[in-house]
PARO-465959 format. One line per field, with one value per residue: x, y, z of N, C-alpha, C, CB in turn. Coordinates in Angstrom, 1 decimal, m for minus. Glycine has a CB too. Layout:
<atoms>
n_xx	X; ...
n_yy	Y; ...
n_zz	Z; ...
ca_xx	X; ...
ca_yy	Y; ...
ca_zz	Z; ...
c_xx	X; ...
c_yy	Y; ...
c_zz	Z; ...
cb_xx	X; ...
cb_yy	Y; ...
cb_zz	Z; ...
</atoms>
This chain:
<atoms>
n_xx	0.7; 0.1; 3.2; 4.1; 6.4; 7.6; 8.7; 10.8; 11.5; 12.4; 15.0; 16.4; 17.5; 19.2; 22.8; 24.9; 23.3; 21.9; 19.0; 18.1; 15.9; 13.8; 12.0; 9.9; 6.6; 5.2; 4.9; 6.1; 6.4; 9.7; 10.8; 13.2; 13.3; 14.7; 17.8; 19.8; 22.3; 25.1; 27.4; 30.3; 33.0; 33.8; 33.5; 31.8; 30.0; 28.7; 27.5; 25.7; 24.1; 23.1; 21.3; 19.5; 18.5; 17.2; 15.2; 13.7; 12.7; 10.2; 8.8; 6.0; 2.9; 0.0; m2.3; m3.7; m2.7; m4.4; m3.4; m4.6
n_yy	m1.2; 2.4; 4.0; 4.3; 5.9; 5.3; 6.7; 8.2; 10.8; 10.5; 8.6; 10.4; 12.0; 10.5; 10.3; 10.5; 9.3; 9.2; 8.9; 7.7; 8.0; 6.5; 7.6; 6.2; 5.3; 3.4; 0.2; m2.9; m6.4; m6.9; m5.1; m2.5; 0.4; 2.3; 3.3; 3.6; 5.6; 5.1; 6.9; 6.6; 6.6; 4.8; 1.3; m0.6; 1.2; 2.2; m0.1; m0.6; 1.5; 1.1; m1.2; 0.1; 1.7; 0.1; m1.1; 0.9; 2.2; 2.0; 0.7; 0.8; m0.4; 1.5; 0.4; m2.7; m4.1; m5.3; m8.3; m10.0
n_zz	m0.1; 0.0; 1.2; 4.7; 6.8; 9.8; 12.8; 11.8; 12.6; 14.9; 14.8; 13.8; 15.6; 16.9; 17.5; 14.8; 13.0; 9.7; 7.8; 4.5; 2.2; m0.3; m1.9; m2.9; m3.6; m3.1; m1.2; m0.8; 0.2; 1.2; m0.6; m1.2; 0.6; 1.3; 3.2; 6.0; 7.1; 9.6; 11.3; 13.2; 15.1; 16.8; 16.6; 18.0; 19.1; 17.2; 16.3; 18.3; 17.9; 15.6; 16.1; 17.8; 15.9; 14.2; 15.9; 16.3; 13.8; 11.2; 8.3; 6.7; 4.9; 4.2; 3.4; 2.3; m0.7; m3.5; m5.0; m6.9
ca_xx	m0.1; 0.9; 4.2; 4.4; 7.3; 7.2; 9.8; 12.0; 12.1; 13.1; 16.1; 17.4; 17.8; 20.4; 24.1; 25.8; 22.5; 21.3; 18.1; 18.2; 14.5; 14.4; 10.9; 9.0; 5.0; 4.2; 5.7; 5.3; 7.4; 11.2; 11.2; 14.2; 12.6; 15.8; 18.8; 20.3; 24.0; 25.7; 28.8; 30.7; 34.6; 33.8; 32.7; 31.0; 28.8; 28.1; 26.5; 24.6; 23.2; 22.3; 20.4; 18.6; 17.5; 16.3; 14.2; 12.7; 12.2; 9.3; 8.1; 4.6; 2.1; m1.2; m3.5; m3.4; m3.0; m4.9; m2.7; m5.1
ca_yy	0.0; 3.5; 4.0; 5.2; 5.7; 5.4; 7.0; 9.0; 11.9; 9.8; 8.1; 11.4; 12.6; 9.7; 10.7; 10.0; 8.6; 9.7; 8.0; 7.9; 7.5; 6.7; 8.4; 5.3; 5.9; 2.4; m0.6; m4.4; m7.3; m7.1; m3.8; m1.7; 1.6; 3.4; 2.8; 4.3; 5.6; 5.5; 7.2; 6.6; 6.4; 3.6; 0.4; m1.2; 2.1; 2.3; m1.3; m0.4; 2.8; 0.4; m1.9; 1.0; 2.2; m1.3; m1.5; 2.0; 2.6; 0.8; 1.1; m0.1; 0.1; 2.0; m0.2; m3.8; m4.3; m6.6; m8.9; m11.1
ca_zz	m0.1; 0.3; 2.4; 5.9; 7.6; 11.4; 13.7; 11.0; 13.4; 16.2; 14.7; 13.2; 17.0; 17.2; 17.0; 13.8; 12.0; 8.6; 6.8; 3.2; 1.9; m1.7; m2.3; m3.7; m3.0; m2.7; m0.7; m0.9; 0.8; 0.5; m1.4; m0.4; 0.5; 1.9; 4.1; 7.2; 7.5; 10.8; 11.5; 14.6; 15.3; 17.8; 15.8; 18.9; 19.5; 15.8; 16.2; 19.3; 17.3; 14.3; 16.7; 18.3; 14.9; 14.0; 16.9; 16.2; 12.6; 10.5; 7.0; 6.4; 3.8; 4.8; 3.0; 1.6; m2.0; m4.0; m6.0; m7.8
c_xx	0.8; 1.9; 4.0; 5.7; 7.6; 8.6; 11.0; 12.6; 12.9; 14.4; 17.0; 17.8; 19.2; 21.6; 24.6; 24.6; 22.0; 20.4; 18.3; 16.8; 14.4; 13.1; 10.0; 7.8; 4.4; 5.3; 5.2; 6.5; 8.8; 11.8; 12.1; 13.6; 13.5; 16.7; 19.1; 21.9; 24.1; 27.0; 29.1; 32.3; 34.7; 32.7; 31.4; 29.6; 28.0; 27.0; 25.4; 23.5; 22.3; 21.0; 19.2; 17.7; 16.8; 15.3; 13.3; 12.0; 11.2; 8.8; 7.0; 3.8; 0.7; m2.4; m3.0; m3.6; m3.2; m4.1; m3.3; m6.1
c_yy	1.1; 3.6; 4.9; 5.0; 6.1; 5.7; 7.6; 9.9; 11.6; 9.3; 9.2; 12.1; 11.7; 10.2; 10.1; 9.2; 9.6; 8.6; 8.5; 7.4; 7.8; 7.2; 7.3; 5.4; 4.5; 1.2; m2.1; m5.3; m7.4; m5.9; m2.9; m0.2; 2.9; 2.7; 3.8; 4.2; 6.0; 5.9; 7.4; 6.0; 5.0; 2.7; m0.2; m0.3; 2.2; 1.2; m1.4; 0.8; 2.0; m0.5; m1.3; 1.4; 1.1; m1.6; m0.3; 2.2; 1.4; 1.5; 0.2; 0.5; 0.6; 1.3; m1.5; m3.7; m5.6; m7.2; m9.9; m10.3
c_zz	0.0; 1.5; 3.5; 6.6; 8.9; 12.0; 13.2; 12.0; 14.7; 16.0; 14.4; 14.6; 17.6; 16.8; 16.0; 12.8; 11.0; 7.7; 5.6; 2.5; 0.3; m2.4; m3.1; m2.8; m2.6; m2.2; m0.8; m0.2; 0.0; m0.3; m0.7; m0.7; 0.9; 2.6; 5.0; 7.3; 8.9; 10.8; 12.8; 14.8; 16.1; 17.2; 16.9; 19.2; 18.3; 15.9; 17.3; 18.7; 16.5; 15.1; 17.3; 17.2; 14.2; 14.6; 16.7; 15.0; 12.1; 9.2; 6.7; 5.1; 4.6; 4.3; 2.4; m0.1; m2.6; m5.1; m7.0; m8.7
cb_xx	m1.2; m0.1; 5.4; 3.3; 8.1; 6.4; 10.3; 11.3; 10.9; 12.3; 16.1; 16.7; 16.1; 20.4; 25.0; 27.0; 21.4; 22.3; 16.6; 19.4; 13.3; 14.9; 11.4; 9.6; 3.8; 3.1; 5.9; 5.0; 6.7; 11.0; 9.9; 15.8; 11.3; 15.3; 19.9; 19.6; 25.0; 25.6; 29.2; 29.6; 35.2; 33.4; 33.8; 31.8; 29.2; 29.2; 27.4; 25.4; 24.2; 23.6; 20.9; 19.2; 18.1; 16.9; 14.6; 13.2; 13.3; 8.0; 9.0; 3.4; 1.9; m1.3; m4.3; m4.2; m2.0; m6.3; m1.9; m5.8
cb_yy	0.1; 4.5; 4.4; 4.9; 6.0; 3.9; 6.0; 10.0; 12.8; 8.5; 7.2; 12.6; 12.4; 8.5; 10.6; 8.8; 7.8; 10.3; 8.1; 7.2; 8.3; 5.2; 9.7; 3.8; 6.7; 1.9; m0.1; m5.0; m8.7; m8.3; m2.9; m2.0; 1.5; 4.5; 2.4; 3.8; 6.6; 4.4; 8.4; 5.8; 7.8; 4.2; m0.8; m1.4; 3.4; 2.0; m2.7; 0.0; 4.1; m0.8; m2.5; 2.1; 3.0; m2.4; m1.8; 3.2; 3.0; 0.3; 1.2; 0.0; m1.2; 3.4; 0.7; m4.8; m3.9; m6.6; m9.4; m12.3
cb_zz	0.9; 0.4; 1.8; 7.0; 7.2; 12.2; 14.3; 9.6; 13.8; 16.5; 13.8; 11.9; 18.2; 16.6; 17.9; 14.5; 12.7; 7.9; 7.1; 2.8; 2.7; m2.4; m3.2; m4.0; m4.3; m4.2; 0.7; m2.8; 0.9; m0.6; m1.8; m1.0; 1.3; 2.9; 3.4; 8.5; 6.6; 11.7; 10.8; 15.3; 16.2; 19.5; 15.1; 20.2; 19.9; 14.6; 16.3; 20.7; 16.4; 13.3; 17.6; 18.8; 13.7; 14.1; 18.4; 16.4; 11.6; 11.6; 5.8; 7.8; 2.6; 4.4; 1.9; 2.3; m2.6; m4.5; m5.4; m6.9
</atoms>
């Protein structure tokens, strides 16, 4: 359905995090809708931030698409 990006504003508050949204208007399973860049000199901290981002952000469709 139409794409909804949940919690983008929230992850932008995390230090070193930049979301890159591809601007696609419709989502479907396994479609790449964007990515997130995380910059941190401490690799362990970057990985912790990545896990936090993964738990926070969601890309969902606003409605079901009829595939038949």
